[in-house]
N, C-alpha and C positions, 0 to 999 in steps of 0.2 A: 527457418525464414528470416531474410534479415532487413535491417530496419529500413528499408528503403520501400520495402515490399508491406511493411505494416501498414506506411504513411501511402501506399496504393492503394492497398485495399482497407482503408479506412479503422483501422486497429488503432490509428494514433491519428492527433490532428493539432496541426497549430494554433495555439490560443493564443493571447497576451498571459503574460505571466501572473500568476494569481498568486501572492502571498499569503493572503489568508488562507485560502482550500490548503496550501501548503504547511500552514501552521495548524488549522485542526487536523489534517491527516498525521501529522506528529502526534498531537495530543493522543487521537485515534490510535495511534499506534502504540505509545506507551501506553496506555491504557490497556488495551489487549496484551500486553509482554508482561505487564502486574498479573492479570487475568490468569496469562500461562504458567508463571511461576506458581501461582497459588496453588491451581488446578493440580501441577506437578507434586509440589507438599503434600497434599492430598490424595494423590497416588492416581488419579485422574487422569493416565497419561494420554488416554483417546482425544478428549479435550485440551488438554494442552497442547498437540500434535495445531488444532484446528485454530487457536487460539494465538499458537508463533506464527500460523502462516500465515492469518491475518495481518498481525502487528508488521510481520514482514511486506505485504502486501500495502499497507497505508504508509509504511516509510517508501519506498520505490517512487508510489502514486506522489507523494511529497516532493521528490525530488523533480517527477516528471510536471508536475504545476508551477514549482519554482522555475526553472526553464521550459515553461510555455510552451508544454504537451498534455495532449490530455488522451486519456485511452479510453477505449471501449470494453466493456468490461463485461 
């Protein structure tokens, strides 16, 4: 699926750029990354994977908010 199809299917939609939401998503991403590192150090690799994924998701979401796009998750 390409970007245009994502907008057509309303998986993405244009909004006003929202720097506060972007900042909050970065804060969440940083927190989840720290938790991923802690879980890795403790040997909880399955939990590490979940936190790592969540960190990447919120990092990408921050870029979308900054660019005036909202995803439908």
